[in-house]
N, CA and C atoms as an extended XYZ file, in Angstrom:
393
Properties=species:S:1:pos:R:3:atomname:S:1:resname:S:1:resid:I:1 pbc="F F F"
N         0.979      109.592      156.396 N   MET     1
C         1.470      110.737      156.887 CA  MET     1
C         2.955      110.697      156.931 C   MET     1
N         3.408      109.829      157.310 N   LEU     2
C         4.707      109.809      158.020 CA  LEU     2
C         5.900      109.916      156.654 C   LEU     2
N         4.993      109.304      155.438 N   GLY     3
C         5.808      109.320      154.240 CA  GLY     3
C         6.048      111.053      153.578 C   GLY     3
N         4.636      111.570      153.598 N   ILE     4
C         4.782      112.953      153.609 CA  ILE     4
C         5.730      113.891      154.081 C   ILE     4
N         6.093      113.886      155.580 N   LEU     5
C         6.689      114.491      156.326 CA  LEU     5
C         8.250      114.184      156.022 C   LEU     5
N         8.276      112.778      155.878 N   TRP     6
C         9.903      112.498      155.437 CA  TRP     6
C        10.370      113.125      153.924 C   TRP     6
N         9.282      113.144      153.062 N   GLY     7
C         9.571      113.709      151.904 CA  GLY     7
C        10.017      115.042      152.111 C   GLY     7
N         9.310      116.125      152.926 N   GLY     8
C         9.326      117.577      153.320 CA  GLY     8
C        10.900      117.485      153.928 C   GLY     8
N        11.319      116.501      154.586 N   VAL     9
C        12.632      116.550      155.709 CA  VAL     9
C        13.717      116.337      154.610 C   VAL     9
N        13.498      115.457      153.497 N   LYS    10
C        14.784      115.237      152.443 CA  LYS    10
C        14.603      116.218      151.514 C   LYS    10
N        13.470      117.285      151.635 N   PHE    11
C        13.379      118.225      150.770 CA  PHE    11
C        14.781      119.328      151.305 C   PHE    11
N        14.244      119.625      152.513 N   ILE    12
C        14.813      120.433      153.511 CA  ILE    12
C        16.145      120.354      153.746 C   ILE    12
N        16.749      118.767      153.691 N   LEU    13
C        17.969      118.594      153.663 CA  LEU    13
C        18.891      118.574      152.437 C   LEU    13
N        17.988      118.453      151.402 N   ALA    14
C        18.646      118.630      150.316 CA  ALA    14
C        19.020      120.213      150.006 C   ALA    14
N        17.931      121.032      150.220 N   ARG    15
C        18.277      122.598      150.274 CA  ARG    15
C        19.448      123.018      151.109 C   ARG    15
N        19.376      122.610      152.253 N   ILE    16
C        20.726      122.779      153.279 CA  ILE    16
C        21.834      122.312      152.704 C   ILE    16
N        22.187      121.180      152.321 N   LEU    17
C        23.285      120.838      151.564 CA  LEU    17
C        23.836      121.611      150.485 C   LEU    17
N        22.751      121.827      149.497 N   TYR    18
C        23.086      122.486      148.456 CA  TYR    18
C        23.855      124.013      148.697 C   TYR    18
N        23.008      124.419      149.590 N   ARG    19
C        23.566      126.032      150.494 CA  ARG    19
C        25.100      125.990      150.731 C   ARG    19
N        25.190      124.748      151.421 N   TRP    20
C        26.531      124.555      151.922 CA  TRP    20
C        27.784      124.518      150.931 C   TRP    20
N        27.327      123.448      150.359 N   LEU    21
C        28.026      123.007      148.763 CA  LEU    21
C        28.416      124.459      148.357 C   LEU    21
N        27.481      125.370      148.082 N   LYS    22
C        27.520      126.199      147.056 CA  LYS    22
C        28.602      127.274      148.034 C   LYS    22
N        28.497      127.630      149.104 N   TRP    23
C        29.357      128.215      149.903 CA  TRP    23
C        30.638      127.614      150.203 C   TRP    23
N        31.199      126.615      150.451 N   TYR    24
C        32.007      126.109      150.824 CA  TYR    24
C        32.700      125.852      149.958 C   TYR    24
N        32.622      125.365      148.687 N   TYR    25
C        33.018      124.536      147.822 CA  TYR    25
C        32.953      125.495      146.359 C   TYR    25
N        32.150      126.922      146.467 N   HIS    26
C        31.896      127.495      145.218 CA  HIS    26
C        31.299      126.682      144.417 C   HIS    26
N        30.685      125.719      144.326 N   CYS    27
C        29.927      125.280      143.328 CA  CYS    27
C        28.763      125.189      143.431 C   CYS    27
N        28.204      124.928      141.734 N   ASP    28
C        26.366      125.264      141.786 CA  ASP    28
C        26.237      124.048      141.075 C   ASP    28
N        25.646      122.854      142.166 N   ILE    29
C        25.263      121.512      141.521 CA  ILE    29
C        24.230      121.249      142.050 C   ILE    29
N        22.881      121.807      141.592 N   PRO    30
C        21.467      121.758      141.973 CA  PRO    30
C        20.929      120.038      142.573 C   PRO    30
N        20.231      120.403      143.666 N   TYR    31
C        19.642      118.678      144.242 CA  TYR    31
C        18.878      118.239      143.332 C   TYR    31
N        18.452      118.903      142.159 N   SER    32
C        17.368      117.987      141.084 CA  SER    32
C        18.376      117.326      140.267 C   SER    32
N        19.532      117.642      139.938 N   VAL    33
C        20.371      116.900      138.719 CA  VAL    33
C        20.476      115.296      139.272 C   VAL    33
N        20.140      114.367      138.281 N   ASN    34
C        19.890      112.945      138.697 CA  ASN    34
C        21.213      112.181      137.961 C   ASN    34
N        22.207      111.702      138.819 N   PHE    35
C        23.483      111.252      137.870 CA  PHE    35
C        24.182      110.337      139.326 C   PHE    35
N        24.857      109.372      138.984 N   LYS    36
C        25.485      108.750      139.963 CA  LYS    36
C        26.648      108.186      139.223 C   LYS    36
N        27.756      108.069      140.066 N   GLY    37
C        29.077      107.445      139.433 CA  GLY    37
C        30.002      108.515      138.697 C   GLY    37
N        29.382      109.598      138.943 N   VAL    38
C        30.402      110.698      138.488 CA  VAL    38
C        31.211      111.455      139.505 C   VAL    38
N        32.498      111.371      138.838 N   TRP    39
C        33.501      112.209      140.071 CA  TRP    39
C        34.055      113.301      139.647 C   TRP    39
N        33.946      114.032      140.795 N   PHE    40
C        34.588      115.542      140.905 CA  PHE    40
C        35.726      115.548      141.042 C   PHE    40
N        36.666      116.126      140.347 N   CYS    41
C        38.122      116.408      140.941 CA  CYS    41
C        38.027      117.708      142.072 C   CYS    41
N        39.052      117.488      142.848 N   HIS    42
C        39.098      118.769      144.008 CA  HIS    42
C        37.695      118.768      144.494 C   HIS    42
N        36.826      118.058      145.091 N   SER    43
C        35.754      118.191      145.762 CA  SER    43
C        34.686      119.145      144.846 C   SER    43
N        34.883      119.104      143.396 N   GLY    44
C        34.063      119.681      142.756 CA  GLY    44
C        33.956      121.529      142.744 C   GLY    44
N        35.115      121.991      142.979 N   PHE    45
C        35.483      123.071      143.361 CA  PHE    45
C        35.119      123.697      141.878 C   PHE    45
N        34.193      125.071      141.893 N   GLY    46
C        33.897      125.830      141.139 CA  GLY    46
C        33.323      125.441      139.940 C   GLY    46
N        32.742      124.173      140.091 N   ILE    47
C        31.736      123.387      138.864 CA  ILE    47
C        30.250      124.186      138.835 C   ILE    47
N        29.823      124.242      137.736 N   VAL    48
C        28.487      124.791      137.767 CA  VAL    48
C        27.685      124.191      136.733 C   VAL    48
N        26.664      123.404      137.198 N   ILE    49
C        25.885      122.132      136.340 CA  ILE    49
C        24.522      122.830      136.264 C   ILE    49
N        23.933      122.986      135.108 N   ASN    50
C        22.512      122.990      135.009 CA  ASN    50
C        21.588      122.146      135.332 C   ASN    50
N        20.091      122.325      135.640 N   SER    51
C        19.604      121.223      136.524 CA  SER    51
C        19.193      120.282      135.668 C   SER    51
N        18.906      120.388      134.251 N   ASN    52
C        18.211      119.721      133.280 CA  ASN    52
C        19.487      118.617      132.597 C   ASN    52
N        20.968      118.877      133.167 N   VAL    53
C        22.023      118.017      132.138 CA  VAL    53
C        21.897      116.525      132.909 C   VAL    53
N        22.356      116.117      131.839 N   LYS    54
C        22.233      114.175      132.041 CA  LYS    54
C        23.549      113.916      132.104 C   LYS    54
N        24.004      112.970      132.897 N   ILE    55
C        25.669      112.851      132.863 CA  ILE    55
C        25.676      111.177      133.250 C   ILE    55
N        26.400      110.671      132.255 N   GLY    56
C        26.446      109.284      132.721 CA  GLY    56
C        27.586      108.397      133.609 C   GLY    56
N        27.325      107.452      133.950 N   GLU    57
C        28.244      106.922      135.035 CA  GLU    57
C        29.604      106.939      134.430 C   GLU    57
N        30.515      106.902      135.502 N   GLY    58
C        31.699      106.633      135.037 CA  GLY    58
C        32.858      108.179      134.455 C   GLY    58
N        31.931      109.095      134.464 N   THR    59
C        32.458      110.586      133.975 CA  THR    59
C        33.208      111.349      134.962 C   THR    59
N        34.410      111.619      134.680 N   TYR    60
C        35.276      112.675      135.318 CA  TYR    60
C        35.328      113.914      135.188 C   TYR    60
N        34.752      114.842      136.197 N   ILE    61
C        34.792      116.271      135.729 CA  ILE    61
C        35.953      117.086      136.756 C   ILE    61
N        36.841      117.659      135.967 N   GLN    62
C        37.559      118.439      136.596 CA  GLN    62
C        37.280      119.682      137.380 C   GLN    62
N        37.879      120.650      137.974 N   HIS    63
C        37.476      121.920      138.678 CA  HIS    63
C        37.286      122.629      137.838 C   HIS    63
N        36.066      123.517      138.139 N   GLY    64
C        35.886      124.797      137.352 CA  GLY    64
C        35.073      124.613      135.946 C   GLY    64
N        34.569      123.353      135.681 N   VAL    65
C        33.691      123.235      134.648 CA  VAL    65
C        32.113      123.751      134.535 C   VAL    65
N        32.126      124.272      133.456 N   THR    66
C        30.522      124.801      133.220 CA  THR    66
C        29.608      123.875      132.331 C   THR    66
N        28.650      123.404      132.785 N   ILE    67
C        27.859      122.522      131.878 CA  ILE    67
C        26.564      123.301      131.846 C   ILE    67
N        25.714      123.630      130.711 N   GLY    68
C        24.445      124.415      130.842 CA  GLY    68
C        24.166      124.647      129.502 C   GLY    68
N        22.942      125.501      129.762 N   SER    69
C        22.277      125.729      128.301 CA  SER    69
C        22.610      127.233      127.922 C   SER    69
N        22.339      127.400      126.786 N   ARG    70
C        22.790      128.617      125.981 CA  ARG    70
C        21.721      129.560      126.311 C   ARG    70
N        20.613      129.347      126.480 N   ASP    71
C        19.351      130.154      126.929 CA  ASP    71
C        19.232      130.544      128.390 C   ASP    71
N        19.257      131.750      128.801 N   ASP    72
C        19.181      131.962      130.017 CA  ASP    72
C        17.544      132.072      130.826 C   ASP    72
N        16.746      132.074      129.765 N   ILE    73
C        15.274      132.339      129.944 CA  ILE    73
C        14.625      130.499      130.197 C   ILE    73
N        15.079      129.771      129.042 N   LYS    74
C        14.576      128.487      129.340 CA  LYS    74
C        15.754      127.719      129.501 C   LYS    74
N        15.678      127.051      130.458 N   ASN    75
C        16.876      125.900      131.086 CA  ASN    75
C        16.546      124.604      130.820 C   ASN    75
N        15.480      124.409      129.710 N   THR    76
C        14.969      123.293      129.117 CA  THR    76
C        15.967      122.540      128.425 C   THR    76
N        16.993      123.153      127.492 N   LYS    77
C        17.859      122.395      126.484 CA  LYS    77
C        19.282      122.332      127.308 C   LYS    77
N        19.793      121.318      127.583 N   ALA    78
C        21.018      121.129      128.108 CA  ALA    78
C        21.910      119.942      127.700 C   ALA    78
N        22.778      119.859      127.796 N   PRO    79
C        23.576      118.617      127.431 CA  PRO    79
C        23.346      117.572      127.818 C   PRO    79
N        23.555      116.124      126.979 N   ASN    80
C        23.461      114.965      127.050 CA  ASN    80
C        24.694      114.557      127.377 C   ASN    80
N        25.139      114.333      128.582 N   ILE    81
C        27.000      113.554      128.310 CA  ILE    81
C        27.070      111.913      128.691 C   ILE    81
N        27.500      111.347      128.055 N   GLY    82
C        27.678      109.820      127.783 CA  GLY    82
C        28.520      109.341      128.903 C   GLY    82
N        28.643      107.975      128.895 N   ARG    83
C        29.292      107.395      130.036 CA  ARG    83
C        30.825      107.508      129.666 C   ARG    83
N        31.575      107.244      130.833 N   ASN    84
C        33.012      107.099      130.878 CA  ASN    84
C        33.850      108.442      130.386 C   ASN    84
N        33.339      109.608      130.352 N   CYS    85
C        33.900      110.578      129.743 CA  CYS    85
C        34.971      111.510      130.558 C   CYS    85
N        35.977      112.203      130.515 N   TYR    86
C        36.755      112.829      130.828 CA  TYR    86
C        36.723      114.053      130.460 C   TYR    86
N        36.415      115.123      131.358 N   ILE    87
C        36.066      116.674      131.124 CA  ILE    87
C        37.160      117.608      131.972 C   ILE    87
N        37.910      118.179      131.116 N   GLY    88
C        39.179      118.849      131.678 CA  GLY    88
C        38.825      120.187      132.499 C   GLY    88
N        39.994      120.739      133.084 N   ALA    89
C        39.369      121.569      133.916 CA  ALA    89
C        39.265      122.675      133.110 C   ALA    89
N        37.992      123.804      133.703 N   LYS    90
C        37.731      125.042      132.987 CA  LYS    90
C        37.082      124.921      131.695 C   LYS    90
N        36.715      123.439      131.258 N   ALA    91
C        35.934      123.257      129.970 CA  ALA    91
C        34.329      124.160      130.027 C   ALA    91
N        34.096      124.119      129.102 N   THR    92
C        32.602      124.943      129.041 CA  THR    92
C        31.839      123.993      128.091 C   THR    92
N        30.831      123.488      128.780 N   ILE    93
C        30.016      122.676      127.491 CA  ILE    93
C        28.422      123.295      127.497 C   ILE    93
N        27.841      123.679      126.558 N   ILE    94
C        26.669      124.614      126.542 CA  ILE    94
C        25.938      124.442      125.296 C   ILE    94
N        24.632      124.271      125.475 N   GLY    95
C        23.519      124.343      124.292 CA  GLY    95
C        23.062      122.736      124.634 C   GLY    95
N        21.986      122.787      123.881 N   ASP    96
C        21.574      121.384      123.453 CA  ASP    96
C        22.138      120.440      122.613 C   ASP    96
N        23.548      119.625      123.297 N   ILE    97
C        24.282      118.925      122.597 CA  ILE    97
C        24.118      117.539      123.143 C   ILE    97
N        24.771      116.644      122.564 N   THR    98
C        24.909      115.335      122.783 CA  THR    98
C        26.756      114.959      122.736 C   THR    98
N        27.100      114.687      123.661 N   ILE    99
C        28.548      114.280      124.008 CA  ILE    99
C        28.425      112.773      124.270 C   ILE    99
N        29.266      112.031      123.298 N   GLY   100
C        29.096      110.619      123.322 CA  GLY   100
C        29.646      109.633      124.215 C   GLY   100
N        30.013      108.555      124.417 N   ASP   101
C        30.840      107.905      125.440 CA  ASP   101
C        31.929      107.752      125.280 C   ASP   101
N        32.888      107.643      126.105 N   ASN   102
C        34.413      107.604      126.241 CA  ASN   102
C        34.960      108.943      125.470 C   ASN   102
N        34.347      109.927      125.488 N   VAL   103
C        34.697      111.210      125.079 CA  VAL   103
C        35.733      111.712      125.976 C   VAL   103
N        37.124      112.507      125.343 N   LYS   104
C        37.784      113.519      126.565 CA  LYS   104
C        37.614      114.950      125.614 C   LYS   104
N        37.566      115.767      126.842 N   ILE   105
C        37.295      117.073      126.254 CA  ILE   105
C        38.386      117.814      127.219 C   ILE   105
N        39.318      118.412      126.520 N   GLY   106
C        40.493      119.259      126.876 CA  GLY   106
C        40.201      120.471      127.742 C   GLY   106
N        41.239      120.894      128.548 N   ALA   107
C        41.241      121.631      129.547 CA  ALA   107
C        40.936      122.999      128.671 C   ALA   107
N        39.940      123.764      129.289 N   GLY   108
C        39.640      125.081      128.692 CA  GLY   108
C        38.973      124.930      127.088 C   GLY   108
N        38.143      123.737      126.931 N   ALA   109
C        37.598      123.834      125.565 CA  ALA   109
C        36.174      124.138      125.851 C   ALA   109
N        35.564      124.842      124.707 N   VAL   110
C        34.441      125.265      124.975 CA  VAL   110
C        33.529      124.226      123.725 C   VAL   110
N        32.661      123.759      124.031 N   VAL   111
C        32.104      122.783      123.549 CA  VAL   111
C        30.552      123.332      123.296 C   VAL   111
N        30.509      123.356      121.775 N   ILE   112
C        29.073      123.878      121.379 CA  ILE   112
C        28.713      123.057      120.405 C   ILE   112
N        29.033      122.060      120.108 N   SER   113
C        28.610      121.230      118.925 CA  SER   113
C        28.579      119.484      119.474 C   SER   113
N        27.809      118.755      118.669 N   ASN   114
C        27.804      117.342      119.237 CA  ASN   114
C        29.301      116.626      119.251 C   ASN   114
N        29.468      115.762      119.903 N   ILE   115
C        30.747      115.103      119.813 CA  ILE   115
C        30.639      113.548      120.132 C   ILE   115
N        31.189      113.063      118.789 N   PRO   116
C        30.786      111.617      118.651 CA  PRO   116
C        31.462      110.439      119.841 C   PRO   116
N        31.048      109.334      119.723 N   ASP   117
C        31.537      108.411      120.773 CA  ASP   117
C        33.206      108.275      120.472 C   ASP   117
N        33.814      108.178      121.561 N   GLY   118
C        35.595      107.957      121.768 CA  GLY   118
C        36.325      108.972      120.705 C   GLY   118
N        35.716      110.171      120.897 N   ALA   119
C        36.617      111.356      120.201 CA  ALA   119
C        37.116      112.387      121.463 C   ALA   119
N        38.123      112.950      121.120 N   THR   120
C        38.907      113.978      121.831 CA  THR   120
C        38.998      115.179      121.365 C   THR   120
N        38.297      115.970      121.976 N   ALA   121
C        38.245      117.561      121.537 CA  ALA   121
C        38.683      118.745      122.276 C   ALA   121
N        39.431      119.458      121.498 N   VAL   122
C        40.119      120.461      122.300 CA  VAL   122
C        39.778      121.700      121.566 C   VAL   122
N        40.116      122.927      122.441 N   GLY   123
C        40.285      124.375      121.899 CA  GLY   123
C        38.933      125.136      121.745 C   GLY   123
N        38.750      126.237      121.268 N   ILE   124
C        37.821      127.444      121.047 CA  ILE   124
C        37.778      127.667      119.867 C   ILE   124
N        36.318      127.163      119.426 N   PRO   125
C        35.113      126.215      119.939 CA  PRO   125
C        36.111      125.056      119.782 C   PRO   125
N        35.648      124.219      120.149 N   ALA   126
C        36.279      122.487      120.294 CA  ALA   126
C        36.141      121.976      119.102 C   ALA   126
N        37.550      121.220      118.393 N   LYS   127
C        37.470      120.672      117.372 CA  LYS   127
C        37.668      119.378      117.650 C   LYS   127
N        37.454      118.263      117.228 N   ILE   128
C        37.760      116.908      117.309 CA  ILE   128
C        39.105      116.632      116.807 C   ILE   128
N        40.188      116.044      117.199 N   ILE   129
C        41.569      116.106      116.965 CA  ILE   129
C        41.634      114.714      116.889 C   ILE   129
N        40.972      113.730      117.556 N   CYS   130
C        41.379      112.268      117.318 CA  CYS   130
C        39.969      111.591      117.548 C   CYS   130
N        39.815      110.016      116.905 N   LYS   131
C        38.666      109.517      117.066 CA  LYS   131
C        39.211      107.884      117.483 C   LYS   131
């Protein structure tokens, strides 16, 4: 019985924390997102992340980044981001795409296609400039 109650308390605390983060930091990071070892610059100010996104350890995300699906109705297809990536300020990563390990995405880039391991992508739409 105590386990069921604790599960409900954790859910309520997660909802309260989510609402507070949304209000205070102007970010939308759902409590259902499962990642660890991800670093948010400037306390995650202005970051929007879809609940189905997968982000690898050691990834560094600047402020104002949007990571989500292309389809507003079905939130099932979201990006899969590898380990040790760097995502620059105001970058947008959308669609059912895969970002490899050790990838650098420049500030303001719009990523709509897969990026291989170790590449650097910049521009609108993002193009690989070096591997």
